[in-house]
N, C-alpha and C positions, 0 to 999 in steps of 0.2 A: 263518186265516179271512180272507177278502177284506174290506177296509175299505170302508164305504159312502161314496160320493162326496157332497160337499156340494152345496147348491143352485147355487152359483156355477159349479162344475165342470160340472154337468148343463146349465146354461144355455150355457156355453161350447161344449160338444159339440153341443148342438142348433143353436146358431148356426153351427157349422162345417158341419153338414149343409146348412143353408139356403144358406150362402155357396158351398160347392162345387157344390151342385145348380144354382144360378143361373149360376155362372161356367163350369162344365165340362160338366154333363150336359144342361141344358135346351137349349143351342144345338145339340147333336148328336142330340137326340131325333128318332125317326121317328114318324109318325102311324100306329102299329100299332093294330089294332082293340082296343076296350076289352075287358077280361076280364069274366068272369061274376062275380056276387057270390059271396062266400065262404060258409062255413057260418054258421048262426045263432050269435050270440054267447051267452055263458053266461046272460045275463039273459033271453034269449028261448027258451032250450031247457032251462032248469033252474029250480029253485026261486028265487023272488025274493030279493033281499037283497044282490046284488052292488052294488058302488059304480058308479053310473052316470056316463056321460060328462057329463051336465048337472051333476052334483054335483062332479065332480073337475076337469073340463077347462075349465070356464068361466073365461076370463081367465088361462089357464095358458100358460106358455112351451111346454108340450108341444103346443099347437096348431100350432106351427111344423112339427113332424113330420107332423101330419095334413095340413097344406097342401101339403107336398112330395109326400106320397103321392097326394093328389088330382090333382096335376100329372102323375102317372104312371098314367093310367087303364088302360093295357095290363097293369099289374102289381098294381093295387090291388084287393083282394077283400074288401070290408067285409061286415058283416052285411047280409043282404037287407032287413031292416027299417030299418036306418040311421036311428035316431032318438036323441034325447037320453037315452032310457032304456036304450040299449045299454050293456053292461059296458064301463067305461072301459079296463080292461086289455086286453080283446079288441080294442078299437079301436086301441090302441097296437101290439098284436101284428100286426094287419093292415097298419098303416101302416109299421112297421119292415120287414116282409117286402117290401112294395112298393118301398120305397127301395132295399134291397139288391138285389132282383131287377132293378129298373130300371137301377140303376147298373152292375151286373155285365154286363147285356146291352148297354148303351150303350158301356161301356168296351171290351168284347170286340170289338164291331163297329168301333169307332174305331181300334183298333190293328191293323186289317187281319187279324183272326183269323176273320172271318165270324161266323156265329151260334154262341153258346155252347151247350154241351150242356145238356139238361134237368137232368141230375144236378148240374152246377155251379150253375145258377141256383137249384135247389131247396136245395142246401146253403147258399148265401148267404142265401136267404130265411129258412131255419130258424135259422141262426146269429144273424142280426140280430133276428128275432122273439124268440128266447130271451134274448139279451144285453140288448137295449134294454128289453124289457118287464119284465124282472126289476129293472132299475134303477127304472123307473117304479113298479112295484108296491111295492117296498121304501120308496120315498119317500112314497107315499100310503097305505101299508097297504092295498093293493088287490089281494091275491092272488086268483086265480080258478082253477077247474078246468082251463081251457085252458093256463094257465101251469104248473100242477102236472104236466101231462102232457107238457110241452115238454122236448125233449132237443136240446142243441146238437150239431151234427156234430163228428166228430173234426177236429182242426186240419189234418191232412194233406188233408182233402177241400176245404179252403177256399183261395182265391187268396191269393198273397203279394204283397209289394211289387214283385216283379220281373215280375208278370203283369198284375194288375189293381190298380194302386196305390191308387186312391181307395177302391174297395170293400174291399181288404185292410186299409187303414188304418181305415176305418169299423168293421169287425168287430173289429179288435185293440183300438181305443180303448174300445169299449163292453164288451168282454170284461172289462176291468179299468179302469173310468173313474177310480177313485180314484188311480191312478198319475199322473194329470195334475193332481191337486189343487194349487193355487197354482203350477202350472207350465204356462204357455200351451203349446199344442201347436206345436212347431217341426219342420217337415220340409221337404224339398225341394219338396213339392207347393205350399207357400205361395208359391213364386216362379213358378209356372206360371200362365199366363193362359188356358189352354184345353187341351183334350185333345190338340191338335196339339203343344203344348209337352211334355206328358207323354210322348207317343209319341216325340218326338225324344230325350228323355232315355233312354227305354228302348232305342231303337235304338243310341244312342251307347254305352250300357253293354254291349249285346250285341256290338258291334263290337270292344270292347277286352277281351273275355273269350275 
């Protein structure tokens, strides 16, 4: 059975999302049209009683994830009602999907691959939504029907460190966040100052294989 991560580990991984987004993704973002709202959250299409965002997310470190998702309007698909009464876990599901979809798209473009396939972006979105929201729900005892119906894609459908390093690392870390407990994440990405640096490393590795 997978060990649950502690709060410090969760904060570290949320901070890593904010840091990498600001340093690598935001400078490369395009002004794509905003996406349409997503489906109604559990609280607005089912019986009441879900843990609301106002109850769980106020003054929470998880707001960092929501802020990054808001900065990716072409990929963020929140509940159309979008209020404090929304299911907290549904909000995290939408935010995690936005981050992974936005990162995968930005990385794919930056490494001269053109536009990613819809299948790749969807797989990244679904994996992040499943992995990250399960950590959130376990920490706050906030499971909901949307999460119960969630299924992560098979690993072979997801990008690896040799294709989309930031997105691949994001998905891998949140698939088993307890593995980083009391061990700060150390990777070659920590030494890159932008996606141009990441691309140079990838190009160098391809030239030597």
